[in-house]
N, C-alpha and C positions, 0 to 999 in steps of 0.2 A: 497138523500143527502149523500155525502161521508164525514164522520166525523172520524178524526184520534185522537187517544188518545196519548198524549205525556206528559212527565213530565213538570210541570210548570217551574222548575229551568232550564231545557234544553231549553225550549222556550225562557225564559228570557235571558239566556246566548247568544243564537243565535241572538236574536234581538239586544241585547246591543252591541254585537261584530260588527254587521252590522252598527249600528249607530256610533260606535267608529271609524271604518275604514272609513266611509263616512266623518266624521268630520276631520279625519287626512289627508285624501287624497284630499278632495274637498273643504276644508275651511281653515284649520289652518297652514299646513306646506307648504313651497314653494318647487318647483321642483329644484333639484340641477343643472339642465341644464340651465334653463333660470332665475332662482331665483324668479319666480313669483308664487303667489297663483292664483287659477282660476279666481277670480274677477278682479285681476289686468291684467291678460292675456286677459280676455274678453274685458276689457276697452280699451286696446291698439289695439286689433283687430277690435273693433267696430269703433274706430277713424281712423284706417287704411282704413276700408271700406268707411268711410265718406270723404276720401282723405284729412284728416287734417294733412298734412305733415308739416315739419319745416318751409317751405317757403310759405305755403298756408295761407289763412285767418283764423281767429278764428271762432268757432261756439259756441253757447250757451251750457253751461254744461248740461242744462236740456235736450237738444237734444241728447247728447252723452249718458246720463244716461237712457233716454227713449229707445234708441236703444239697450243698454246693457240688460236692464231688459226685453225688449220685445222680443229680439232675443235669448239671451244666458243665462241670469242669473235671474232665477225667484225668486228674493228676494226683500227686501224692497229697495225703491229708496234712502232712506237716508243713508243706509250702503254703497251702491254703490257710492254715492256722496262723502262720507267721505273717501273712498278708493282713489277716483280721487283727492281729495284735498290733501291728504298726498303725492301722487306722484308728486304734483306740488309745495310743500313747500320746499324751499331751506334749511330751518333749520331742517327739518325732514328727507329729502332724500339728500344724498351726491351728487348724479347726477340725478336731477329731470328728470322723463320720460315724464312729461306733462308740457307744457308751459302755465301758467295760466294768464289770464287778468282780473283784478278786485280784490276784497278783498278775499284773500285766507287764512285769519287768520294770527296770528303772534305768536312770541315766548312767549308773555305774557299769552297765553292761550285763546285769543279771537277767537271765531269761525269764519269760512268763511261765506261770505254772502250767501244767498239762491242761489240755482243752476240756477234760472231764471235770476239772475243778473250777474253771472260770465261766462267767456268764456274760451275755452281751445283749444289746438292743441298739436301735438306731438313735442317732442324735437329731436335733432339730435341723442341723445343717444337711444331714443325709435325707431328711424328709423333704427338704427343698429340692434336692437333686431328683427325687422321685415324683414330685408333684405333677399331676395331670397325666401320668403314664397310662392311665386307663382310658384316655380320651383320644386314642389313635394318633398321639403326638409324635411317636417314633415308630420305626419299622421293627418288626419282630422276625426272627429267623428260627428255624428248627434247631433244637439242641443236638448234641453229637449222636444221640441214638434215635432221633426223630420222634420221640414220644411227647415232647413238650416244646414250648417256644420260649425264647429269651430276647430281650431288647438288644439291638445293635449298638444303641447309645442311649443314655438317659436324658430326659427333658432338661434337667439341670438348670434350675432357676438361680443357681449359685455358681460363681466363676471359679470352680474348683481347681482348674489347672494352675492358675496363678496364685490362688489363695493358699493351697496346700503344697504346690510344687510336685515334682516327680523325678525319679531317677531310674535309669536302666541302661543295660548294655546289650545291644542287638548285634547283628552281624554286619560289620562295616560301618556302624554308626552307633551313637549313644545319646542319651538325653540326661540333663541335669538341670532341672528347673527349680529355682528357690521359691519358698513360700513368700507371700506378700500380705499386706494389711488389707482386710476386706473393706474397711471404711474408705481407704484411698482407691481401691479398685472400683467400687460402685460410683464414687465421685468422678473417676476417670471415664467410666462407662456412660454416665449421664452427659458429660461434656462431649464425648465422641458420638453419642447418639444424635445430639443436636448439631454438632459441627464435625462431619465426617472427614474434613480436611485437616483436622488437628494432627500435628507432627509428633514424632517420638520425643523431640526436645520439649515440646509443650506438655506432653503427657508425663514426662519425667519431673515436671514441676509439681505434679499431683502425686505421682508414685516415685519418690526419690530413690527407691531401691528396695531390696528384699526386707522382709520383716520376719525374722526367725523365731520359732517358738521358745528357744533358749535365750533369746535376747542377744547380748553382745554389742559390739560397736564395729561399724564398717569404717575403716580408715583408708580411703581411697579418693582420688580426684574425681570431680564430677565428669571430667572428660572421659576417663576410663569406663565409668559406669554408663555414660551415654553411648560410647562405642559398643559396649557389650549388649545393650538393649536395642541398639539400631541394627547391628549385624546378627544378633541372636547368639553370639558367642563372645566369651571374654572371661576374665577372672577378677575377683575382688578380694581384698584383704579383710578378714574378720578376726577381731581379737576380743578377749575377755574384758569384762568391766570389773574394775577394782576400786577400792578406796583405802585411805590410810587412817588407821585408828590409833589415837594417842593412848599410851599406857602411863603417862606421867614421867616427870624427870627426864624429858627428852627421849624416852624410849617409845617405840611405836611397833605396830604390826600391820601387815598388809592383808586385806580381806578381799578375796575374789568371790563375787556373788553372781556372775553370769559367765558362762563359757561358750565357745563357738559351737555352732550347730553340728550335730552328728559326731561330736567328740566325746569319748568315754571319760567321765570324770575320774574314775579310779586309775585309769592309765596315765592321766596327767600327774596325779599324786605319786604314782609309782615311778614315773620318769624323773620328777624333781627329786624324789627320795634317792633314786639311783645316782643322780648327779651329785647330790650331797655326800653320799656314802663313798663314791669313787673320787671325791675331792676335785671334781671337774668344775664345780662352782664352789667358791669358798666364802661367799658373802651371806649364806643362809645358815641359820642354826637348825631349823627344822621346818616341816610343813605338816599341817594337821587338817583332817577333814571333820568339820563340825556341822556338816549339813544335816538337816532334818527334811522337811518338805521343800524348803528353799536351799539353794546352793550356798555354802559358806566354807570356803577353803582359806585357812589362816596360814600365812607365810611369815615366819619370824626371822628377821635379819640377825647376823652375828654382832653387828656393830651399829650403833645409832648414827655414826658418821656417814654411813652409806645412804645415798639418796634413794627414796622409794621409786622415783621415776626411772633412775638408772637401773635399779635392780629389775624392775618389770620389763624394761626395754631388752635387757639381756635374756630374761626368761621367755619373752615373746620370740626371740630369735632361736632359742634352743629347745622349746617345748611346743606342745599343741595348744598353749594358751593363745597362740595366734595361728590361724590357718589361712589358706587360700581356697576360696570356693569358686569352682569353675562353672560358669553359666553356659548352658548349651540348650537353647530353646527348640529342640527337635520334638516333633509330635506328628500324629496322623491327622491329615486334614479331612474335610467332609467327603472327599472322593476316595477315602481310605488309602491315600498316598502319603508316604513319609516326606516331610520337608522341614526346613529351618524357618522359624517364625521370628519376626521382630516383636517388640512389645505391642506396637500398634496392631500388627497382623493378628496377634493372639486375642486382643480385646475385640477387634472387629469380627473375628471368627465366632466369638462367643455371642456378640450382638446378632450376627447373621443367623446363628443357631436359634436364638430366642425369637427372631422374626419368623423363622420357619415353624417353630413350636406354636407360636401364636396363630399363624395361618391354619395349621393343621387342627389345632384345638377349635378354632372358630368354624372350620368346615364340619368338624364332628358335631359341634353343638348345633350348627344350622341344620344338619341332617336329622339330629334328634328332635329339634324344634319343629321342623316340617312334618316329621312323623307324628308328633303329638298333635299338631294343628289338624292334621288329616283325621285323626280319631275324634278330636273335639267337634269337627264339622259334622261327623256322623251323629254324635251325641246331641248336638243342637237340632238336627233334623228330627230326632226322636222326640225331643221336648215340643217341637213345633207341630208334630203330627202324632201325638202320643196315642190317641184313641184308634186311629187307623192302623198304626203299627201293632198295637196289642191285638186288634182284630185279625190282622194277617198272621201274626204268630200263633193265635189260638185256632184259626180255621184252615190255613193253607198247609198243604202237605209238604211243600218245600219253601218255607218262609224266606230263606236266604236269597234265593233267586228272585222271588217276588219283591223283596225290599230293594234289591239291586236294580230291578227294572223300573219300579215306580218312583223311587226317590233318587235314582242315579248315584247309588252308593257303589264303591268298589268292594271287592271281596273282603279286604282287611277291615273296612268300616262295617260291613254287614256282620262279620264275625264278632266284632267288638260290641255292636248293638245287641246281638243275640246273647252275648255273654254278660250283659248288664244285669245287676241284681235289682230287685224291686225297691229296695231301700234307697237306691240312687235316683229314683224318679221323683223324689220330693222337691218342692219348690226351691229350698235353700241350695240343694245340689245344683240345680239349674243355674242359679245366680253365680255360684262359684265357677262353674264351667264357662259361663259367658265372660266372667272376669278374667279367668285364666286364658281364654281364647284371645281376648283383647290384649292382654299383657304379652302373650307369645307373638302376636303380630308385630307389636312394637319391638320386641327382642329380636325377631327375625330381621327387621329393617336394620337394627344396630349391627347384627352379625354380617349382613350383606355389605354394610358401609365399611366395616372393619376389613373385609376381604377385598373391597375395591380401593380403599384409601390408604396409601402409605403414611400419610400424615396422621391418620387415626391410629394406625399400628404403632407409630413412633410415640404417640401420646400415651398409649396403654403401657408400652414398655417403660416409658419415663416414670409413670406412676408406680409400676412394679418395682423398678430400681429404687425409687424414693422410699417406698414402703419397706423394702428389704433393708435399706440403709438405716431407717428409723428403728427397725426391729433389732439389728445388730448392735446399735448403740445402746440398747437396753440390756444386752447380754454382757455381763461383767467380763472384762479382759478381752473382748472381741475386737473392739474398735480402737483401743489405745495401742499405739505403736510400742513394740518391745525393743527393737533394735535401733540404736542411735546411728546416725550417719554423720561422719565428721570429714568434710571435704578439705578442711584447712589444716589437718593434722601434719606435723612435721616430726620426723624421727629425731630422737635425741642423740647428739654426737657424744660419744664417751669412749674411753679407753678401758679395756678389760683390766688393765693393770691397776686401775683405780681401787679395785676391791679384791684383787687376787692376793692370796697368801704369799708372803715374801720370805717364808721360812727356807733355810738352806737344805738342799737335797743333793744327792749324787746320782747321776744317770750312768748305768753300767750296761754296755753292749758287749755280748759274747761273740766269739768267733763263729758260732753256728747260727747267729742271727736272732738271739733272744735279748729283750730289753726290759729293764725294770729300774725302779728308783728306790733309794734307801734314804732314811732321814739323816740329816747332818753331813758334815765333811770329816773325813778321817785322814790320818797320815799313812795308814796301812790298810789295804783292802784284801789282804791275803785270806781273811776269814770268810770272804764272800763265797757262797756255794754255787756250783754250776752243775749242769747235767753231766752224766758220764761222758767222757771224751770231749768235753767242752771246756773253754777257759776264757779269761777276759781278753777283750780286744781294745775297747775304748772305755775310759773312765772320765766323766765330765762333771766337775764340781760346779753347781749352779744354784739357783733359787727356784721356788715353785712357780713363780710367775715369768721365768725366762723362757727363751727358745734355744734349741740347739739346731745346728745345721750339719747335714751329712753330705759327703761328696762320694759319688760312686764311680766305678771303673767305666761306666758308659757316659761319663761327662755330665751327669745330672746332679743337681743339688736338691736335697729334700729338707723340709722344715718340720720340726716336731715341737709342739708346746709341751713343756716339762710337766704341766699340770695334768696332761692326758696320759702320762706314762704310769702304768700300774705300780703301786707301791706294796711292800710287804716282804715276807721272808721267802716266798716262793722263787721260782726260776724266772718269773716275769711272763711276758707275752711275746709271741713271734713278732719280729720287726715288721713283717708283712701286714699286721693289723693296723699299723700306723702309716705305712708308706706302701705304694704299689710298685715294688721293684721286680725285675725279671729274675728268673731262677739262676741265670748265669751272670748276674750283676753283683759285684762285690763292693761293699762299703769300705773305702780306703782312708777316709778322714772323718773326724767328728770333732766339733768344737762348740763352745758357747757362742751364741750369736751376740755380736756387739756392733752398734752403728759405726760405720766408717772404717771397720777393720779391713786390711788389705791382704790378699793372698796371691801366691804364685801357683798357677795350674800347669801341669806338665803331662804330656802324652807319651806313650811308648815310641811314637814316631819321631820324638825329639822336638816337638812343637810346644810352645808355651806362651802365657801372657799373664799379666796382673789383672785381678778383678777386685771390685769393691763389695763388701758384704751387703751394702744396701741394694745391690742388683742380684742378690742370690736367693732372697726369700721366695719360697714357693707357696702359693695360695691353695694348692690341691694336693692330694695324696700322690698324684702321679709325678710330682716333682717339677723341676725347671731345668730344661736342657741349656747348659751354658757352654760346654766344650763340644764342638763338632768333631767327630771322629770318622775316619775311613773304616770300611768293614772289618779289617784285621787289626785295627788300632784300638788301644785301651788307654784310659787315663791311669796314670801311675802314682801321681802325688799331688798334694795340696799343702802348701806350707805358708806360715805367716811371713809377711814381708817385714824384714828387720835388717839392721846393718846397712851396708853399702854395696854388697856384692851377691852374686848368685853362683852356686856350684852345681854343675851338671855331671852325671855319671852315666856313660853309655858304652855300648859295644857288645862284643861276644864274651862268653865266660872266660876264655883264655886271654882275651885282649880287651880289657875294660879300661877306658880312659876317663880322666877327669879334666874338666874345663871350668875355669873361673873367670867371670867378667862382671862389669859394673851394672847396677840396676838400670841406668839410663838407656841401655840398649833394648829394654823390653817395654812394649806399649801396655797401656791400660785398655781393656775391652770389656763390653757388657756381655758379649758372647761371640764365639767364633772358633777358628782352628788354632790361631796364634801364629807366632813367627818361629823360625828355626832357632833352636837353642844350641845344638851341637850336631855336627855331621858325623856319620859313621857309615862304613861300607856294608856291614852286616851286623846283625844283633838288634838291640833295642836300647832305648833309654830306660834306666832303672829308677832314677829319681832326680829331683833337683831341690835345692833348698837355699835359703838366704843366710848370709853370715856377715859378720863384721870383720873385714880384712885386718884390722888393727889387733884383733884378738886371736887370729888364726882360725883353724877349722876344728870345732869341738864335736864331741859325741852327744847327739840329741840335746843340744843346748846346755849340756852339763859343764862342769868346770874342767873336765879332762880334755886336754888339747891333743889332737891327733897330728896336726900339722901346724907348726909354729908360723907366725906372721911372716918371718924371713923366708922360710922354706916355701910358703904358699905362693910366693912370687913366680916360682918355676911353672906353675899351672895357669897363670894369668894369660889371657888372650882376648880375642874379640869374639863376639857372638857368632855362632854358626861355624866356628873352627872345629877341628877334630879333637884338640886337646892332647894331653900326654898320658902315658900309662899311669894308672892310679897307684898310690902306695898300697902295699900288700893287703888284699881283702878289705879295702876301705868301704866298699859298698855294702858289705855284710855287717859292718859296725855302725853305720849311720842309721 
């Protein structure tokens, strides 16, 4: 036994690389020449072998899938059938390569019927892909079991890669090529054929961008599209097309008739319905699906005062009525290497492929022509020496050798002469052979000219592209662009408050971190139910279109839109669904957000500063860090700025001191650690709050006065002093 010692990492690298290359070249990435992955190529070739042409009858999809997995593609039948279905779906493939009969799924995401129920045949587009395949135009390789042969690439007289696009995820790379308009593609190919120096920018004047089967509208700048096609990578904004339909008396409804590519229509409707039900959007009455063959989604606003443009702008932001399509022009080149292509590179690769097909086809036809000329020469010798040849055939024991010797025929010619039937010896047949011989001599010269002259080859391709262009223009829906491109679009500026509900609600946050909203405002909330062991912590009276701010023990401010808080009689939702707070982080303050409101922030280390509410709004769930804290430090209070003074309570439990000083000693900051409010040798700061010294110190801003204005003067001092012993248990009453 021969055992080799190799490093485990080396063996792993080698095998993983082999796996990666196999995935890239044999499964995930399309070939730039025919735009097909192996499974699609094998499907089309198997159907070609079954003679399922555009004008033939249909055959069961199961028969096609069976041939594919039995002869060419040793993988699961379901994955092969899914590939077949996609090639037949008009909403998935811009120019379907398979003509399906039966239930092949729909844009709502419903699956196709089982393969035993559906039938398929090739479309005219697929026939163009396979044209001339029998004339040695492409290389064939052995199938996985070596019993048959399959094409490595299709001749592809149709620019399938850009026309239908492709998507796939390989190992370490991916591809996402959008479909394009075939009319524009052939026009660009004609230009590039005559002017190879055409730039990507010039080509983009002919092909302004993708043309999706589901239509829609691209709203992006020409510069971003140009960069995507020049580099081979980029993103574009694609949104639905809609119109406003008048219902009379100022009422209207919005009708969406085209949606973005690869978006499930039913999911759009489900998402909008969910937003309506949860009252996260309050400007819609309902959404209805009135689609038949064409898409028709009807959106009914609650109020005619809402502008349709503003409603749609908000829906574009919150639903898949607008998506971003990532362009990634990754494909396998003619050397079977994966690479990133620009628009020009892709078109040029297709032209190079067609040049190669033309040359190989011409060589094949030249070989066939020369072979036929060779036989015709032998036949012409027969007619010129008919009596002698008949005599040799009748009298000689080995007429083949005799004919080859006397008339200088080769073995193939001699065999053909001996195989001739008597009926072919008539005069008319002789004239036809002479005419054919003459025509073939002319055709041979033409073929030699094609093989020698690049100009002639270009002329032939030019005629082919023009013929294809004329053919596609006759096919309904093939040449007309479906996707509009709007480079000058500008987003509408609007405030969500324009159409949000302004009904009064109350936000309730429990001690265990549950949040919910209830309708209206009440004087007494004792009837509110909580989970066992839980109770109220914060109650904020607000309106549906308001925001509330929360301040945590880690010095962070969080912002919650009241409209997003779950309403109902239940216990609500965990606060963690609306904000990303840590497990050891406690919410210590909550209030309705108001512009220009001022607050005093305090930490347990005795630091503090004033902040303005305009600097506290957090745009993400992770909050906004406003107060910087040392590792063992915590934020302890946030209080409204009011009155003229600040009271701070700090120290140990047995020696807690109170200090009062004026507002002027505390700075305003956007964020930071703050200044020292009160000094203490040990312990911590419990809280600080603002007060009006002329009214004394009250309990929670109520009318009950704990320290009168006259007595309060004992605790007045300067910022950062130690203060004096507090009145008995003051900090527990505040």
